[in-house]
Structure formats: structure tokens, C-alpha cells
N, C-alpha and C positions, 0 to 999 in steps of 0.2 A: 216186823221180823224179816220179811222177804227183802226189804230195802237194806237192812243191815247185812244180810247174806251177800247181796250184790256188791255192796261197798267192800266187804271183806274179800270177795272174789277178785275185784279190781286191784286191791292191794297185793294179792298173791301173784297176780300176773306179772308184776314187776316192770322195771324200766328196761327196754331193749335198745336204747340208743348206743350203748357200747358194744353191741353184738358184732357189728361190722368190723370194728377195730380188732376185736379178738380173732375174728376169722382171718384178717390180714396178717396178724402176728403169727398165727399158726401156719399160714402159707409161707411166710418168710422164714420161719424156723425150719420147715420142711425143706425148703430150697437150700438153706445153709447146711443142713445135714447131708443132702445129696452132694453139694459142692465139696464139702469136707471129705466125704467118702471118695469122690472122684480124684481129688488131689492126693489122698492117701494111697489110692491104688496106682495112679499114673504119675506120681510125683517125680520119680527118677527119670521117666521118659520125657516128661515136660521139661525138666532141667536140662537134659541133653538137647532137646529141640530148641530151647531158648538160647543155649550156648552156641549151637550151630547157626542160628539166625544172627546172633550178635557178631560172630566171627565173619559171617558172609557180608554183613553191612560194613564192617570195618575195613 
């Protein structure tokens, strides 16, 4: 009986190999949200900055 409980407990523990990949995906999603927010807030100013840089180079 105890052996069956131990086998069942090991099955419930699950496979944790994909855990790291999920954590990386969450970090990438968070960074994407932050970048999207920054571009939304500063988009017009960035456009003017790039226009000024382009005209200075030309």
C-alpha cells in the first residue's frame, strides 16, 4: 500500500522540464509589453528624433 502511494505521489509531481521555457516566455512577454508601452508613450518624440537624425546625416 505504501509503495502504491509513493508511485502515485511521483506521478503527481509531474515533469518540470518545460518550466524554464515557460519562465523565459513570461519574461519575453513582459519585455514586449514594456517596449510597446514605451513606444506608445514616446512614439511621436521618437519619430521627431529619427527625422532629425536622418536629416542631419543627409
